[in-house]
N, C-alpha and C positions, 0 to 999 in steps of 0.2 A: 503493499500500500504506499509506499515511499515513492510516488510517484509526483511528476510534474502536474501543474493544474490541468493543461492541455490533455494529458493522459488520462488524469482523473475524469475530466468531460467525455473523453472518446469512450471509456468503459461505462461510467455509471449513467451516463445520459440515457443511451439506448436501455440499458439494465432497468432503468427507473421507469422508464416508457411500459416495458412488459411487465413489470412487476405491478404499478397501477392499475393497469387494464386487467391484468389477471386477479388482483385482490377485489378490485369493484366487481367483476364478473362473478367470482367466487361467493363474494356477499348477496350478491343481487340475484344470482340464478342457479348458484351452487354448480357452477361449470367453470373451467379453464379452457380456453380455447385453444384448438390445435393451431388454428391461424397464426396466434400470437407465440405460442411456445416453440414451434419448430423453426421458424425464421429467428426467433431469439437464440436457439442454441447455434445456430449457423452463424449468425452475425456475433455471437460470444465467442467462437472458435475463431473466426476471421480476426475480429479486434484484438485478441490475445496473441495472435501472430504478428499483428501489426505494433501493439504498443509493447509486449513483453520481449519475446524471443520465439524462434521455433523450437527450441528446447522447452520453454513453458508451455506453448500451444500444444505439443504433444502431452505433456502432463496434463493440462487443461481436458484433451481428447479422453485420455485415459481415466480422468476424474467422472467425465460424464457416463463412459461406459460402466464404470464401478457403480454409478448413482443410479443407472439403468436395472443393472445386475441386482442390486440390493433391492432397489425399487419393486422388482417383480416379486420378489421374496415378501416384502411388507404388503404388497398390494393383495396378494392371493389370500390372505385370511381376511381382508378387508379393514385393516387398520389404517390405510390410506388409500385416497383415489389416485386414477392414473393422471389426473391434471396436475395433482400436488408434486407426483415424481417428477413429470416433466418439467415443471417450473423450478425444482431442485436441479434438474439437469442444465435449465438455463443459467442459473445463479453459479453452477460449477463451470460453466462454459466461460462465464466473464471471470468470476474469481477464483478459480482452481480449487484444490482440495482446502488447502488453510482456509481460505475466505468462506467456502461452503461449510465447513465444520464450525467455524466460530459464528456465521449466522444462523446455523441449525440451533446452536446453543441459546440464542436470542428467540429464535422461532419457537421452540419447545417451551422456553419459560413463558413466553407471551401466550402461546397455544394453552399451557396448563392453566394460566389465569383466566383465560376467556372461557374454558371447558369449564372450569369449576363455578365461574360466575353464571354462565349460560345454564349449568346443569341446576343450580340453585334456584336460579329464577324460574325454571320451567318444571319445577317439581320432580326432577329427573336424577337427583342425586343419591337418592336409596338405590334405585336401579343400578347406576353407576357402580357402586360399592359393591352390590350384589353380582354383578356380572364380574368385576375383579377378584371377587372371592372364588367365583366358581371357575374362572379361568386358571389362577393359581394352584387350586386344588386338582384341577385337570392335569395342570404340569406337574404337580408332586407326584400324581397318581401314574404318569406317563413314566417318571424317573423311577419310582420305587417299583413298580410292577414291570418296568422294561417293555412296555407296549405302546404302540401308536394307535391303539383302537380304544381311545377315550374321547369323549364328547365333553364340549364345555359345558353344555346344557343352558347355554345364553338364551334370554328370551329373544323373540323377533325382533329385529330392528325398526325402530321407528323413527319419524322425522327429528323428535328430541335429540338422537342421539348424534345428531349431522354438525358437526364442528367446521366451519370454512377455515381449514388449515392454510389455503393459499394467502388468505390476508394475512395471518401470523407470519408466514414466510416474507412476505411484503415487508411487514413491520420488522421483522428480525433483521433483516438487510439493510433496512434504512438506518435502524440503532447502530449495527456496526459500522456503517458509513459514518455517522456522526461521531462515534467513538473515534476512529483513526482521523477522520477529515480534520475534526475541530477538538480535538486532544481531550474529549471528554472521559472521564474515568467511570466506565460502565462495568458490565459484567464481566467480560474478559479481564480487565484490570483486576476484579476482586478475586478470579479465581487464580491470577499468577501470584497473588499475595498469600495463597495458602500453602 
């Protein structure tokens, strides 16, 4: 992130546009459009080639492939949607693996606060903890009995369980940018002090 101002503008302006559009559509329509994320991935990789170096561009490409691979595993049980995975691929294309991990820390913190607030306001918090208990119990049974034939016993998903994580990703990247660009002491600084 120790880049001149022009490089910051080249990297963060298109990234901000993709994040803002995706965050807005995720909040309003519960959808992150492919028409925004796919060009964002390509633009991020091309700009990483221009702004950083060919070596860094390859690292960013490997990071995008890694996000895709891990994203498939996270998407299969329904923990995260495909649009969220593609948006993380965009972040990885622009910021690389280090920027992705740091922005994910912010995104998870924002998403956790958002989910708890939303769950409490919708009267869904008891069901959240019941589902968490059932999931942990099933994992324990799988490990103890060494089997994969254990169901979670989760209730059917309803609209109250949807959390727009694309908006949390958007806010997480903006928090990371503010921390580095303006020298704010945020979550990353606090973790370095531990």
